[in-house]
Structures are given as C-alpha cells and as structure tokens.
Backbone and ligand atoms as CSV (ligand in chain L), in Angstrom:
chain,resi,resn,atom,element,x,y,z
A,1,MET,N,N,-6.325,-18.450,-19.991
A,1,MET,CA,C,-5.772,-18.386,-18.867
A,1,MET,C,C,-6.558,-18.637,-17.926
A,2,THR,N,N,-5.901,-19.761,-17.070
A,2,THR,CA,C,-6.878,-20.238,-16.116
A,2,THR,C,C,-6.784,-19.185,-14.770
A,3,SER,N,N,-7.621,-19.655,-13.786
A,3,SER,CA,C,-7.662,-18.590,-12.683
A,3,SER,C,C,-6.146,-18.821,-11.876
A,4,SER,N,N,-5.651,-20.111,-11.868
A,4,SER,CA,C,-4.331,-19.931,-11.232
A,4,SER,C,C,-3.285,-19.363,-11.906
A,5,ASP,N,N,-3.150,-19.208,-13.298
A,5,ASP,CA,C,-2.418,-18.289,-14.055
A,5,ASP,C,C,-2.576,-16.880,-13.423
A,6,ARG,N,N,-3.719,-16.503,-13.414
A,6,ARG,CA,C,-3.977,-15.082,-12.938
A,6,ARG,C,C,-3.719,-14.819,-11.773
A,7,ALA,N,N,-3.790,-15.887,-10.872
A,7,ALA,CA,C,-3.219,-15.540,-9.226
A,7,ALA,C,C,-1.503,-15.303,-9.549
A,8,LEU,N,N,-1.026,-16.196,-10.144
A,8,LEU,CA,C,0.544,-15.938,-10.537
A,8,LEU,C,C,0.945,-14.470,-10.760
A,9,LEU,N,N,-0.001,-13.779,-11.720
A,9,LEU,CA,C,0.234,-12.555,-12.175
A,9,LEU,C,C,-0.187,-11.476,-11.453
A,10,ASP,N,N,-1.133,-11.972,-10.374
A,10,ASP,CA,C,-1.471,-10.805,-9.358
A,10,ASP,C,C,-0.738,-10.332,-8.644
A,11,PRO,N,N,-0.188,-9.082,-8.547
A,11,PRO,CA,C,0.904,-8.308,-7.907
A,11,PRO,C,C,0.889,-8.441,-6.529
A,12,VAL,N,N,-0.274,-8.916,-5.819
A,12,VAL,CA,C,-0.326,-8.791,-4.316
A,12,VAL,C,C,-0.564,-10.232,-3.482
A,13,THR,N,N,-0.090,-11.414,-4.238
A,13,THR,CA,C,-0.285,-12.728,-3.860
A,13,THR,C,C,0.848,-13.033,-2.961
A,14,ARG,N,N,2.072,-12.459,-3.075
A,14,ARG,CA,C,3.109,-12.772,-2.368
A,14,ARG,C,C,4.040,-11.478,-1.699
A,15,CYS,N,N,4.839,-11.860,-0.732
A,15,CYS,CA,C,5.413,-10.684,0.032
A,15,CYS,C,C,6.673,-10.399,-1.143
A,16,PRO,N,N,6.869,-9.210,-1.306
A,16,PRO,CA,C,8.011,-8.806,-2.224
A,16,PRO,C,C,9.523,-9.100,-1.598
A,17,PHE,N,N,9.326,-9.190,-0.335
A,17,PHE,CA,C,10.667,-9.338,0.131
A,17,PHE,C,C,11.115,-10.878,0.524
A,18,CYS,N,N,10.258,-11.662,0.916
A,18,CYS,CA,C,10.600,-13.135,1.132
A,18,CYS,C,C,9.731,-13.959,0.277
A,19,ALA,N,N,8.909,-13.695,-0.467
A,19,ALA,CA,C,8.293,-14.260,-1.580
A,19,ALA,C,C,7.072,-15.361,-0.985
A,20,VAL,N,N,6.866,-15.285,0.303
A,20,VAL,CA,C,6.030,-16.114,0.900
A,20,VAL,C,C,4.512,-15.757,0.621
A,21,SER,N,N,3.659,-16.681,0.278
A,21,SER,CA,C,2.334,-16.198,-0.172
A,21,SER,C,C,1.571,-15.654,1.009
A,22,TYR,N,N,0.885,-14.488,0.683
A,22,TYR,CA,C,0.131,-13.806,1.639
A,22,TYR,C,C,-1.182,-14.441,2.203
A,23,ASP,N,N,-1.407,-14.710,3.738
A,23,ASP,CA,C,-2.286,-15.463,3.983
A,23,ASP,C,C,-3.649,-14.550,3.917
A,24,GLY,N,N,-4.715,-15.060,3.570
A,24,GLY,CA,C,-5.924,-14.364,3.340
A,24,GLY,C,C,-6.462,-13.403,4.513
A,25,GLU,N,N,-6.138,-13.749,5.781
A,25,GLU,CA,C,-6.308,-12.930,6.575
A,25,GLU,C,C,-5.217,-11.532,7.076
A,26,ARG,N,N,-4.402,-11.741,6.546
A,26,ARG,CA,C,-3.385,-10.881,6.467
A,26,ARG,C,C,-3.280,-9.846,5.268
A,27,LEU,N,N,-4.014,-9.963,4.368
A,27,LEU,CA,C,-4.295,-9.433,3.303
A,27,LEU,C,C,-5.717,-8.614,3.361
A,28,ARG,N,N,-5.621,-7.291,3.747
A,28,ARG,CA,C,-7.184,-6.654,3.775
A,28,ARG,C,C,-7.309,-5.493,2.778
A,29,THR,N,N,-8.468,-5.540,2.194
A,29,THR,CA,C,-8.755,-4.524,1.484
A,29,THR,C,C,-9.346,-3.429,2.302
A,30,LEU,N,N,-8.712,-2.147,2.134
A,30,LEU,CA,C,-9.084,-1.074,2.870
A,30,LEU,C,C,-10.089,-0.081,2.445
A,31,LYS,N,N,-9.965,-0.270,0.988
A,31,LYS,CA,C,-10.975,0.766,0.133
A,31,LYS,C,C,-11.187,0.237,-1.352
A,32,LYS,N,N,-12.203,0.171,-1.605
A,32,LYS,CA,C,-12.719,0.311,-3.025
A,32,LYS,C,C,-13.237,1.455,-3.638
A,33,GLU,N,N,-12.656,1.779,-4.754
A,33,GLU,CA,C,-13.335,3.053,-5.332
A,33,GLU,C,C,-13.216,2.585,-7.081
A,34,GLY,N,N,-14.377,2.083,-7.642
A,34,GLY,CA,C,-14.659,1.730,-8.797
A,34,GLY,C,C,-13.624,0.673,-9.196
A,35,ARG,N,N,-12.513,0.925,-10.169
A,35,ARG,CA,C,-11.714,-0.138,-10.571
A,35,ARG,C,C,-10.360,-0.053,-9.497
A,36,ARG,N,N,-10.498,0.775,-8.810
A,36,ARG,CA,C,-9.172,1.151,-7.714
A,36,ARG,C,C,-9.385,0.318,-6.461
A,37,GLU,N,N,-8.405,-0.031,-5.995
A,37,GLU,CA,C,-8.396,-0.982,-4.755
A,37,GLU,C,C,-7.197,-0.737,-3.962
A,38,MET,N,N,-7.287,-0.436,-2.553
A,38,MET,CA,C,-6.367,-0.150,-1.751
A,38,MET,C,C,-6.296,-1.483,-0.754
A,39,LEU,N,N,-5.035,-1.798,-0.675
A,39,LEU,CA,C,-5.106,-2.940,0.306
A,39,LEU,C,C,-3.801,-2.836,1.141
A,40,HIS,N,N,-3.823,-3.663,2.487
A,40,HIS,CA,C,-2.778,-3.568,3.209
A,40,HIS,C,C,-2.577,-5.038,3.428
A,41,ALA,N,N,-1.103,-5.380,3.555
A,41,ALA,CA,C,-0.643,-6.850,3.763
A,41,ALA,C,C,0.511,-6.880,4.450
A,42,THR,N,N,0.267,-7.847,5.627
A,42,THR,CA,C,1.592,-8.072,6.568
A,42,THR,C,C,1.881,-9.568,6.142
A,43,CYS,N,N,3.073,-9.665,6.077
A,43,CYS,CA,C,3.680,-11.031,5.725
A,43,CYS,C,C,3.727,-11.821,7.007
A,44,LEU,N,N,3.563,-13.074,7.074
A,44,LEU,CA,C,3.355,-14.039,8.255
A,44,LEU,C,C,5.105,-14.588,8.404
A,45,GLN,N,N,5.708,-14.514,7.514
A,45,GLN,CA,C,7.040,-15.023,7.535
A,45,GLN,C,C,8.125,-13.853,8.080
A,46,CYS,N,N,8.144,-12.708,7.304
A,46,CYS,CA,C,8.938,-11.582,7.774
A,46,CYS,C,C,8.525,-10.546,8.579
A,47,SER,N,N,7.155,-10.703,8.656
A,47,SER,CA,C,6.398,-9.242,9.469
A,47,SER,C,C,6.503,-8.066,8.792
A,48,ARG,N,N,6.988,-8.010,7.517
A,48,ARG,CA,C,7.010,-6.592,6.834
A,48,ARG,C,C,5.608,-6.337,6.417
A,49,ALA,N,N,5.168,-5.142,6.417
A,49,ALA,CA,C,4.011,-4.870,5.779
A,49,ALA,C,C,4.062,-3.853,4.457
A,50,MET,N,N,3.078,-4.052,3.489
A,50,MET,CA,C,2.976,-3.302,2.273
A,50,MET,C,C,1.721,-2.773,2.335
A,51,PHE,N,N,1.670,-1.574,1.799
A,51,PHE,CA,C,0.321,-0.669,1.289
A,51,PHE,C,C,0.262,-0.877,-0.131
A,52,TYR,N,N,-0.810,-1.403,-0.909
A,52,TYR,CA,C,-0.724,-1.681,-2.372
A,52,TYR,C,C,-2.054,-0.636,-2.623
A,53,THR,N,N,-1.816,-0.008,-3.939
A,53,THR,CA,C,-2.840,0.658,-4.630
A,53,THR,C,C,-3.014,-0.189,-6.082
A,54,ILE,N,N,-4.109,-0.905,-6.369
A,54,ILE,CA,C,-4.233,-1.632,-7.631
A,54,ILE,C,C,-5.275,-0.919,-8.469
A,55,GLU,N,N,-4.923,-0.837,-9.874
A,55,GLU,CA,C,-6.201,-0.533,-10.625
A,55,GLU,C,C,-6.273,-1.449,-11.714
A,56,ARG,N,N,-7.282,-2.097,-11.880
A,56,ARG,CA,C,-7.590,-3.192,-12.851
A,56,ARG,C,C,-8.379,-2.791,-13.948
A,57,SER,N,N,-8.235,-3.136,-15.303
A,57,SER,CA,C,-8.843,-2.930,-16.259
A,57,SER,C,C,-9.003,-4.085,-17.130
A,58,GLU,N,N,-9.752,-4.164,-18.252
A,58,GLU,CA,C,-9.890,-5.373,-19.050
A,58,GLU,C,C,-8.371,-5.748,-19.767
A,59,GLN,N,N,-7.448,-4.442,-19.900
A,59,GLN,CA,C,-6.274,-4.666,-20.753
A,59,GLN,C,C,-5.234,-4.823,-19.775
A,60,ASN,N,N,-5.186,-4.270,-18.555
A,60,ASN,CA,C,-4.018,-4.333,-17.569
A,60,ASN,C,C,-4.189,-4.028,-16.155
A,61,ILE,N,N,-3.377,-4.375,-15.373
A,61,ILE,CA,C,-3.261,-4.329,-14.057
A,61,ILE,C,C,-2.171,-3.308,-13.767
A,62,SER,N,N,-2.543,-2.180,-13.032
A,62,SER,CA,C,-1.301,-1.405,-12.377
A,62,SER,C,C,-1.329,-1.382,-11.053
A,63,CYS,N,N,-0.381,-1.595,-10.413
A,63,CYS,CA,C,0.057,-1.742,-8.954
A,63,CYS,C,C,1.012,-0.987,-8.461
A,64,VAL,N,N,1.000,-0.036,-7.301
A,64,VAL,CA,C,1.871,0.490,-6.818
A,64,VAL,C,C,1.971,0.087,-5.312
A,65,GLY,N,N,3.104,-0.624,-4.985
A,65,GLY,CA,C,3.305,-1.063,-3.581
A,65,GLY,C,C,4.419,-0.298,-2.731
A,66,ILE,N,N,3.890,0.216,-1.474
A,66,ILE,CA,C,4.912,0.901,-0.746
A,66,ILE,C,C,5.048,0.130,0.484
A,67,PHE,N,N,6.337,0.046,0.931
A,67,PHE,CA,C,6.654,-0.596,2.276
A,67,PHE,C,C,6.200,0.176,3.383
A,68,THR,N,N,5.693,-0.252,4.443
A,68,THR,CA,C,4.905,0.671,5.514
A,68,THR,C,C,5.289,-0.052,6.784
A,69,ASP,N,N,5.321,0.985,7.779
A,69,ASP,CA,C,5.501,0.578,9.210
A,69,ASP,C,C,3.922,0.608,9.822
A,70,CYS,N,N,2.996,0.996,9.038
A,70,CYS,CA,C,1.591,1.021,9.474
A,70,CYS,C,C,1.085,-0.283,9.559
A,71,ASP,N,N,0.199,-0.632,10.483
A,71,ASP,CA,C,-0.556,-1.869,10.484
A,71,ASP,C,C,-2.002,-1.229,9.625
A,72,ALA,N,N,-2.844,-2.270,9.585
A,72,ALA,CA,C,-4.245,-1.927,8.576
A,72,ALA,C,C,-4.678,-0.950,9.429
A,73,GLN,N,N,-5.031,-0.936,10.718
A,73,GLN,CA,C,-5.817,0.086,11.432
A,73,GLN,C,C,-5.202,1.428,11.263
A,74,ASP,N,N,-3.833,1.577,11.306
A,74,ASP,CA,C,-3.187,2.659,11.126
A,74,ASP,C,C,-3.506,3.309,9.681
A,75,ALA,N,N,-3.150,2.483,8.601
A,75,ALA,CA,C,-3.616,2.816,7.372
A,75,ALA,C,C,-4.983,3.318,7.053
A,76,LEU,N,N,-5.751,2.694,7.774
A,76,LEU,CA,C,-7.160,3.323,7.446
A,76,LEU,C,C,-7.494,4.657,8.062
A,77,ARG,N,N,-6.783,4.871,9.518
A,77,ARG,CA,C,-6.980,6.088,10.007
A,77,ARG,C,C,-6.246,7.262,9.215
A,78,PHE,N,N,-4.857,7.016,8.632
A,78,PHE,CA,C,-4.170,7.948,7.707
A,78,PHE,C,C,-4.869,8.177,6.411
A,79,MET,N,N,-5.760,7.176,6.073
A,79,MET,CA,C,-6.452,7.644,4.782
A,79,MET,C,C,-7.412,8.675,5.120
A,80,ASP,N,N,-8.181,8.749,6.277
A,80,ASP,CA,C,-9.123,9.643,6.431
A,80,ASP,C,C,-8.660,10.927,6.720
A,81,ARG,N,N,-7.275,11.124,6.803
A,81,ARG,CA,C,-6.684,12.463,7.400
A,81,ARG,C,C,-6.742,13.414,6.001
A,82,LYS,N,N,-6.530,14.661,6.415
A,82,LYS,CA,C,-6.350,15.567,5.333
A,82,LYS,C,C,-5.000,15.332,4.487
A,83,ARG,N,N,-4.982,15.491,3.178
A,83,ARG,CA,C,-3.706,15.341,2.431
A,83,ARG,C,C,-2.717,16.416,2.741
A,84,ILE,N,N,-1.273,16.008,2.819
A,84,ILE,CA,C,-0.393,16.944,2.917
A,84,ILE,C,C,-0.254,17.634,1.844
A,85,SER,N,N,-0.174,18.991,1.807
A,85,SER,CA,C,0.033,20.111,0.701
A,85,SER,C,C,1.405,20.472,0.480
A,86,LEU,N,N,1.709,20.997,-0.658
A,86,LEU,CA,C,3.012,21.597,-0.871
A,86,LEU,C,C,3.465,22.643,0.331
A,87,ASP,N,N,2.460,23.461,0.504
A,87,ASP,CA,C,2.750,24.611,1.768
A,87,ASP,C,C,2.985,23.809,2.836
A,88,ASP,N,N,2.404,22.619,3.139
A,88,ASP,CA,C,2.780,22.054,4.287
A,88,ASP,C,C,4.352,21.518,4.243
A,89,VAL,N,N,4.673,21.147,3.231
A,89,VAL,CA,C,5.913,20.749,3.130
A,89,VAL,C,C,7.063,22.019,3.160
A,90,LEU,N,N,6.462,22.888,2.475
A,90,LEU,CA,C,7.250,24.069,2.567
A,90,LEU,C,C,7.442,24.826,3.956
A,91,SER,N,N,6.283,24.706,4.834
A,91,SER,CA,C,6.469,24.962,6.313
A,91,SER,C,C,7.258,24.528,6.832
A,92,VAL,N,N,7.451,23.028,6.882
A,92,VAL,CA,C,8.404,22.221,7.512
A,92,VAL,C,C,9.803,22.513,7.200
A,93,HIS,N,N,9.966,22.691,5.919
A,93,HIS,CA,C,11.291,22.978,5.406
A,93,HIS,C,C,11.847,24.381,6.308
A,94,LEU,N,N,10.913,25.372,5.902
A,94,LEU,CA,C,11.573,26.723,6.733
A,94,LEU,C,C,11.518,26.571,8.085
A,95,ALA,N,N,10.760,25.752,8.921
A,95,ALA,CA,C,10.858,25.634,10.244
A,95,ALA,C,C,12.073,24.807,10.522
A,96,LEU,N,N,12.438,23.804,9.634
A,96,LEU,CA,C,13.835,23.088,10.046
A,96,LEU,C,C,14.998,23.732,9.769
A,97,GLY,N,N,14.893,24.608,8.468
A,97,GLY,CA,C,15.841,25.391,8.443
A,97,GLY,C,C,16.343,26.553,9.467
A,98,LYS,N,N,15.448,27.045,10.041
A,98,LYS,CA,C,15.488,28.015,11.303
A,98,LYS,C,C,15.966,27.585,12.329
A,99,MET,N,N,15.721,25.954,12.571
A,99,MET,CA,C,16.433,25.210,13.660
A,99,MET,C,C,17.907,24.923,13.646
A,100,THR,N,N,18.434,25.015,12.112
A,100,THR,CA,C,19.813,24.374,12.040
A,100,THR,C,C,20.595,25.657,11.888
A,101,LYS,N,N,20.061,26.929,12.000
A,101,LYS,CA,C,20.905,28.302,12.088
A,101,LYS,C,C,21.343,28.582,13.442
L,1,ZN,ZN,ZN,7.906,-11.488,3.922
C-alpha cells in the first residue's frame, strides 16, 4: 500500500459534507494521547466544522467524527473543562421539568 493509498483511507482527509479535501491549515491536532489523536477540521468550501477522535493501531483505524459549531479554540477550551456527569444531566432534567409545570 502506497502513502497515497493510505491517504485515501484516512478518515479525516475530506469534509464529510461536501467531500472537499481539508487544507492543512484548517486541520488542527488538538491533543495526542498515545495512539489516540483529537483533531478539529474546518472545511474551506462549506465552512462546516468537525471534531474527530482517531485511534490508530497496526491492524486498524477507528474514527469518530462529530459535527460541531465550535472552532478549534473553543474545542480546546471545552476539552479542559470538567466532564458532564449523569448527576448534572439529571439536575437539568429536574429543573426543566419544574419549569414546564
Ligand atoms: Zn465541506
């Protein structure tokens, strides 16, 4: 397999909405942890942004892409924040339930 074949199989080379190749400046690595990498991409054609989590091994590549309205700076800022817990979700649910009564 050549490097160009690998590039075709790389899940973050193109925008999933309009299929235009990501420009190098618009594809930013936010964090690397061992084999896991978190990236933010903004498409030059349609301006949509994606947040990707990629984990590479010798046998496979797994990738989860999430459409986002955050730019790369926002994504970095949110990554440093406390995670939302089930208790947080339950609190919001109960508060919203009280508002509709
Ligand atoms: Zn696009």
